[in-house]
C-alpha positions in Angstrom: -26.4 4.8 -43.4 -23.2 3.0 -43.0 -21.4 5.5 -40.9 -24.5 5.7 -38.6 -24.0 2.2 -38.3 -20.5 2.4 -37.6 -20.8 4.7 -35.0 -23.4 3.3 -33.2 -21.6 -0.1 -32.9 -18.5 1.9 -32.0 -18.3 1.5 -28.0 -15.1 3.0 -27.0 -16.4 3.9 -23.6 -16.9 0.6 -22.6 -13.3 -0.6 -23.9 -11.9 1.9 -21.6 -13.3 1.1 -18.6 -13.2 -2.9 -18.7 -10.1 -4.0 -21.0 -10.2 -7.2 -22.8 -8.9 -9.9 -21.1 -5.7 -10.0 -23.0 -4.8 -6.6 -22.0 -5.9 -6.9 -18.7 -3.5 -9.6 -18.0 -0.6 -7.8 -19.7 -1.5 -5.0 -17.6 -0.8 -7.4 -14.7 1.9 -8.9 -15.5 3.4 -5.5 -16.1 2.4 -4.4 -12.7 3.9 -7.6 -11.3 7.1 -7.6 -13.2 7.6 -3.7 -12.2 6.6 -4.5 -8.6 9.3 -7.2 -7.9 12.0 -5.1 -9.7 11.4 -2.3 -7.2 11.3 -4.6 -4.5 14.8 -6.5 -5.7 16.3 -3.1 -6.2 15.1 -1.7 -2.9 16.5 -4.9 -1.0 19.9 -4.6 -2.8 20.1 -0.6 -1.6 18.9 -1.5 2.0 21.5 -4.7 2.5 24.2 -2.6 0.8 23.9 0.5 3.0 23.6 -2.0 6.2 26.7 -3.2 5.3 28.3 -0.1 5.0 27.1 1.3 8.2 28.1 -2.3 9.9 31.5 -2.1 8.9 31.7 2.0 10.0 30.4 0.8 13.2 32.8 -2.1 13.3 35.4 0.3 12.6 34.8 3.0 15.3 34.1 0.1 18.0 38.2 -1.2 17.2 39.1 2.6 17.7 37.1 3.1 20.7 38.4 -0.3 22.4 42.1 1.0 21.0 41.7 4.3 22.9 40.2 3.0 25.7 42.9 0.7 26.5 45.5 3.3 25.7 46.3 4.4 29.4 48.6 7.4 28.3 46.0 9.2 26.3 44.3 12.2 27.9 40.8 10.8 26.4 40.9 7.2 28.2 38.4 8.1 30.7 36.1 9.4 27.8 36.5 6.3 26.0 36.0 4.0 29.1 33.2 5.7 29.6 31.5 5.3 26.2 32.7 1.7 25.9 31.4 0.6 29.3 28.0 2.3 28.9 27.7 0.7 25.3 28.9 -2.5 26.5 26.7 -2.9 29.5 23.5 -2.6 27.2 22.5 0.7 29.2 22.6 2.7 25.9 23.1 2.5 21.7 26.7 3.9 21.2 25.6 7.0 19.7 23.6 7.6 23.2 26.7 6.6 25.1 29.2 9.0 23.3 26.9 11.9 23.3 26.2 11.0 27.1 29.7 10.7 28.2 30.7 13.7 25.9 28.5 15.8 28.0 29.7 14.5 31.3 33.3 15.1 30.2 32.6 18.8 28.9 31.1 19.5 32.2 34.2 18.8 34.3 
């Protein structure tokens, strides 16, 4: 009779669907900590890559300006074209580079 009573009072389905308050708080705390950790890592990666991208862009712009100002270079008109289109705000740097390269390939 004791085995039957234990089986009747053993309600595992209810515990799986609705965890006790302590377990629910623990689960929510783990989810919150994991989410904060994930967002933190994502932010660090974003800012590191953005910093690297801006350094590369600045280096490219310095070289572009140097080559634009080098009047003895055969490519000076190309670099002038790229710089002027970018500096005027007409188009982004990559687009200006593509547009000027197409222009000078046709000539």
